C-alpha positions in Angstrom: -11.1 -19.8 6.8 -13.3 -20.1 4.1 -14.4 -22.9 1.8 -14.4 -22.3 -1.9 -16.7 -20.0 -3.3 -19.4 -21.7 -6.3 -19.7 -18.3 -7.9 -16.0 -17.5 -8.0 -13.9 -18.0 -10.7 -12.5 -21.5 -11.4 -8.8 -20.0 -10.8 -9.5 -18.7 -6.9 -9.8 -22.3 -6.1 -5.4 -22.2 -6.0 -4.3 -22.6 -2.5 -8.1 -22.4 -0.8 -6.9 -24.2 1.9 -4.2 -21.9 3.2 -6.4 -18.5 2.8 -9.4 -16.5 4.9 -11.6 -14.3 3.4 -12.0 -11.0 5.0 -14.3 -7.8 3.7 -12.9 -4.2 3.8 -14.1 -1.3 3.1 -17.4 -1.8 4.8 -18.7 -5.2 2.7 -16.9 -2.9 -0.9 -14.2 -5.4 -1.2 -13.5 -8.8 -0.4 -9.9 -10.1 0.3 -8.3 -12.9 0.0 -5.2 -13.5 2.4 -3.1 -16.0 3.5 -4.8 -17.7 6.8 -1.3 -17.3 8.3 2.2 -15.0 8.1 1.3 -11.5 7.5 -2.1 -9.7 6.5 -2.8 -6.4 5.2 -4.8 -4.0 7.7 -4.7 -0.1 8.9 -1.7 0.6 6.6 -3.1 -0.5 3.4 -6.3 0.9 4.4 -4.4 4.2 4.3 -2.5 4.4 2.0 -5.1 3.4 0.0 -7.4 5.8 1.4 -4.2 8.5 0.6 -4.6 8.4 -3.3 -6.7 10.8 -5.5 -5.9 9.3 -8.6 -8.5 10.2 -11.6 -10.3 8.2 -14.3 -7.4 7.1 -16.8 -4.4 7.6 -14.6 -2.1 4.6 -14.0 -0.8 3.7 -10.7 1.7 1.3 -9.8 2.1 -0.4 -6.2 5.5 -1.6 -5.4 5.6 -4.7 -2.8 1.5 -5.5 -3.3 1.4 -8.3 -1.5 -2.3 -10.2 -1.9 -4.0 -6.9 -3.5 -4.8 -5.0 -0.5 -4.1 -2.1 -1.4 -5.2 -2.0 -5.2 -8.0 -3.3 -4.5 -8.8 -1.0 -2.0 -7.6 1.7 -4.7 -10.2 0.2 -7.3 -13.5 0.7 -5.4 -12.3 3.7 -4.0 -11.5 5.3 -7.7 -13.5 3.9 -10.4 -11.3 4.0 -13.9 -8.0 4.2 -12.7 -5.5 1.8 -14.3 -3.4 -0.7 -11.5 -0.5 -2.1 -11.9 1.0 -4.1 -8.7 4.8 -5.6 -8.5 5.3 -8.5 -6.2 8.2 -10.2 -5.4 6.7 -13.6 -3.5 4.9 -15.4 -6.2 2.2 -16.7 -3.7 1.3 -13.4 -2.6 1.2 -12.3 -6.8 -1.0 -15.1 -7.2 -3.5 -14.0 -4.4 -3.6 -10.3 -6.0 -4.3 -11.9 -9.4 -7.3 -13.8 -7.5 -8.3 -10.9 -5.7 -8.9 -8.8 -8.8 -10.8 -11.1 -10.5 -12.7 -11.8 -7.3 -13.6 -7.9 -6.9 -14.5 -7.3 -10.8 -11.3 -5.9 -11.4 -9.1 -7.8 -13.4 -9.6 -5.7 -16.9 -7.8 -3.1 -15.4 -5.1 -4.7 -12.8 -2.4 -6.5 -14.0 0.3 -8.1 -11.5 3.6 -8.6 -11.7 6.3 -11.1 -10.9 9.4 -9.1 -9.9 11.5 -7.4 -7.7 11.7 -3.5 -6.5 15.5 -4.8 -6.1 16.0 -4.7 -9.2 14.5 -1.5 -10.5 11.6 0.4 -12.6 13.6 0.0 -15.7 13.7 -3.5 -15.4 9.8 -3.5 -16.2 10.1 -1.7 -19.3 7.3 0.1 -18.9 6.5 4.0 -19.3 6.3 6.1 -16.1 3.1 5.9 -14.0 0.9 9.5 -12.5 1.5 7.2 -9.2 3.3 5.0 -7.4 2.8 3.8 -4.1 4.0 1.7 -1.9 4.2 0.5 2.1 7.7 -0.8 2.1 9.0 -3.3 4.8 10.2 -1.2 8.0 12.7 -3.0 9.4 16.0 -3.4 7.0 18.4 -4.2 9.9 18.1 -7.9 10.8 19.9 -7.1 14.6 17.3 -4.3 14.8 14.4 -6.6 15.8 13.7 -10.1 16.8 13.7 -12.3 13.7 10.1 -12.3 12.3 7.8 -15.5 11.7 9.1 -17.1 8.0 5.3 -15.6 6.6 6.1 -11.9 7.7 9.9 -11.9 7.1 9.3 -10.9 3.2 6.4 -8.4 4.1 8.9 -6.8 7.2 12.5 -7.0 6.3 14.1 -4.8 3.0 16.9 -7.4 2.0 17.9 -4.0 0.3 17.0 -1.6 2.3 14.6 1.6 1.9 17.6 3.2 -0.7 16.3 0.8 -3.2 12.7 1.3 -2.2 13.1 5.1 -3.0 14.8 4.5 -6.2 11.8 2.4 -7.6 9.4 5.1 -6.9 11.4 7.9 -8.3 12.2 5.7 -11.4 8.3 4.7 -11.4 6.8 8.0 -11.8 6.7 10.7 -14.5 8.0 13.9 -13.5 4.5 15.9 -11.9 3.8 12.4 -10.8 3.1 11.5 -7.2 4.6 9.1 -5.2 2.6 8.0 -1.8 4.5 6.1 1.3 3.2 4.7 4.5 6.2 4.2 6.7 7.1 4.4 10.4 7.6 8.1 11.7 11.1 7.0 12.8 12.1 7.0 9.4 10.6 10.3 8.1 14.2 11.7 8.0 15.2 8.9 5.7 12.3 9.3 3.1 12.6 13.0 2.8 16.6 12.3 1.9 15.7 9.6 0.1 13.5 11.7 -2.0 14.2 14.7 -2.2 17.3 14.3 -4.9 14.3 14.0 -7.1 11.1 14.9 -5.9 9.7 17.7 -3.8 6.2 19.8 -2.7 5.9 17.0 -0.1 2.7 16.5 2.3 3.4 14.9 5.3 0.4 13.5 8.1 1.5 11.2 10.5 -0.9 8.9 12.0 -1.0 8.9 15.8 -2.3 6.1 17.7 -3.8 8.5 20.1 -4.2 12.0 20.4 -1.9 12.3 23.2 0.6 9.7 22.0 3.6 10.3 19.1 2.8 9.2 16.0 3.9 5.8 14.7 3.2 5.8 11.4 3.3 8.5 8.5 1.9 8.9 5.0 4.4 11.2 2.8 3.8 12.2 -0.9 6.1 14.0 -3.0 5.6 14.8 -6.4 8.2 14.6 -9.1 10.0 17.6 -9.8 8.1 19.6 -7.7 9.3 22.6 -6.2 6.6 23.9 -3.6 7.3 24.1 0.1 6.8 21.2 2.7 3.0 21.1 4.4 2.8 18.9 7.1 -1.0 18.5 7.9 -3.1 17.5 10.5 -2.7 14.4 11.8 -4.9 11.7 11.5 -6.0 10.2 15.7 -7.1 6.3 15.3 -8.3 6.0 18.8 -10.1 8.1 21.0 -10.9 6.8 24.6 -14.4 5.7 23.9 -14.9 2.5 23.8 -15.5 2.6 20.0 -12.6 0.5 18.7 -12.0 3.8 16.3 -11.9 7.3 16.0 -15.0 8.8 14.1 -12.7 9.8 11.0 -10.7 6.6 10.9 -13.5 4.4 11.0 -15.3 6.8 8.3 -11.6 6.0 6.5 -11.9 2.4 7.0 -15.5 2.4 6.0 -14.6 3.9 2.9 -16.9 6.5 3.3 -14.2 9.1 3.5 -10.5 9.4 1.9 -6.9 10.8 3.2 -6.3 13.3 0.9 -3.8 15.6 0.6 
């Protein structure tokens, strides 16, 4: 648990008793998250590393939580304009605090809202990038009920269909959609995006080189027509004593990207 940081903006005092702070990207990002419940980790880091937005481009994240992806994109991609949509008011408040904590508040907007209402409900022009780490499950019978603090991050009440529909509407023609999700939902992701997007690039994420992928990063281009590309897998761990493989460690420290 962290005490109040005297050098932080006054607004960061909110909920401090229930918040823990960590650092990401080798200390370049400070992130305050709930001390209990869902906490962003590897998936958020990989999603942020897959964004290759240029200065002046606009990016929206559907379901931004406390802003782990947005703040890592902010550190990796100076000049990119960031918007997050989050239905949990406490998480959205933390995302705003984290933007201030990392000096990114001038180019970060956090909106209170639900993906299920669709992108048009936001009354915003389409973005250059739309990214998301959607909840991994949409069937309560498919897994043991998660702890209450994690339910919103794990369970998609409106299903993956609603998330794919939001992302498709959120980007302009030629804009890029990037999703990280369970590997066993790859066929569903491609099916849901393919009516209006193409030029798919897929990067499997394997725990070890000799084990099947558990995650996939998928990039799609709205109205894209290029053939699908299956990229080399990222292997997270080797059999050494190191916590991560050298490639994964470089990504987590912000020394390398994970582009398509």
